C-alpha positions as CSV (number, residue, x, y, z in Angstrom):
1,M,-0.1,0.0,-0.2
2,D,1.1,3.4,-0.8
3,P,2.4,5.1,2.1
4,A,0.2,8.3,1.3
5,L,-2.6,6.1,1.5
6,Q,-1.9,4.5,4.9
7,L,-1.4,8.1,6.4
8,I,-4.7,9.0,4.9
9,V,-6.3,5.8,6.3
10,G,-4.9,6.1,9.8
11,Y,-6.0,10.1,9.8
12,N,-9.6,8.6,9.1
13,F,-9.4,6.1,11.8
14,L,-8.0,8.6,14.4
15,E,-10.8,11.1,13.2
16,G,-13.3,8.4,13.7
17,L,-12.0,7.5,17.2
18,L,-12.3,11.3,18.4
19,F,-15.9,11.5,16.7
20,A,-16.8,8.2,18.4
21,A,-15.6,9.2,22.0
22,V,-17.1,13.0,21.6
23,A,-20.5,11.2,20.8
24,I,-20.0,8.5,23.9
25,A,-19.5,11.3,26.2
26,G,-22.8,13.2,24.8
27,V,-24.7,10.3,25.8
28,V,-23.0,9.7,29.2
29,G,-23.6,13.2,29.8
30,A,-27.3,13.2,28.6
31,I,-27.8,10.3,31.2
32,M,-26.1,12.2,34.1
33,A,-28.0,15.6,33.3
34,A,-31.2,13.2,33.5
35,T,-30.4,11.8,36.9
36,V,-29.5,15.5,38.5
37,R,-32.5,17.3,40.6
38,E,-34.4,19.7,38.8
39,D,-33.9,22.7,41.2
40,A,-30.0,22.3,40.9
41,F,-30.3,24.2,37.4
42,T,-32.3,26.7,38.3
43,A,-30.2,27.1,41.2
44,G,-27.1,27.4,39.0
45,D,-29.0,29.7,36.1
46,R,-28.8,27.4,33.8
47,Q,-31.6,25.9,31.1
48,G,-33.8,23.5,32.7
49,K,-32.9,20.0,33.1
50,W,-34.8,18.0,30.0
51,V,-33.7,20.9,27.6
52,W,-29.9,20.0,28.7
53,V,-30.8,16.3,28.3
54,A,-32.3,16.9,24.8
55,I,-29.1,19.4,23.7
56,M,-26.8,16.8,24.9
57,A,-28.8,13.8,22.8
58,A,-29.3,15.6,19.9
59,S,-25.4,16.7,20.1
60,A,-24.6,12.9,20.8
61,F,-26.7,12.4,17.2
62,V,-25.2,14.9,15.3
63,V,-21.9,13.9,16.2
64,M,-22.3,10.1,15.8
65,T,-23.7,11.0,12.2
66,R,-21.0,13.4,11.4
67,F,-23.1,16.1,9.9
68,P,-20.4,18.7,8.5
69,F,-21.1,21.6,10.4
70,L,-23.4,20.3,13.2
71,S,-21.0,17.7,14.3
72,W,-18.6,20.7,15.5
73,A,-21.4,22.7,17.1
74,G,-22.5,19.4,18.8
75,M,-18.9,18.6,19.9
76,V,-19.2,22.6,21.7
77,A,-22.3,21.8,23.2
78,I,-21.1,18.5,24.9
79,G,-17.7,20.3,25.7
80,V,-19.9,23.1,27.6
81,Y,-21.8,20.5,29.5
82,W,-19.0,18.7,31.0
83,F,-16.4,21.7,31.4
84,D,-19.0,24.6,32.8
85,V,-22.3,23.0,33.8
86,R,-21.5,19.9,35.2
87,P,-18.9,21.1,37.7
88,Q,-21.3,24.0,38.7
89,L,-24.1,21.4,39.4
90,R,-21.7,19.0,41.3
91,N,-20.5,22.3,43.4
92,I,-24.4,23.2,44.3
93,L,-25.3,19.9,44.9
94,S,-22.1,19.2,47.4
95,G,-22.6,22.3,49.2
96,N,-20.0,24.6,47.5
97,Y,-21.6,27.7,46.9
98,G,-18.0,29.5,46.8
99,W,-17.2,32.3,43.6
C-alpha cells in the first residue's frame, strides 16, 4: 500500500475515534443530566434539566452521524456541559457555593 494512502487511512481512523469518543461523552452526559435534580439547574441559573438532556442527546446524535457543520456545534455543546455546567451542578449539589 502506498505510504500516502496509509497516512490518509490512519487519519480517517483517528478522526473516527475522536468523533466516537465525543459522541459517547454526549450520551453519558445526557444520562447524567437526566439523573440530576431539577432545582440544581435553576439554582445554577442554567437551562432546565430536560433542555440539557435534549441538547446532549441531539448533540451526540449529530456527532455520531458526522453532519459537516452541526457535528462541530454538537462537540461544543458537549464540551460546554462537561466543562461548565456539570462542575457548577456538582458544586451546588455538594454545598460549595463559593465564587
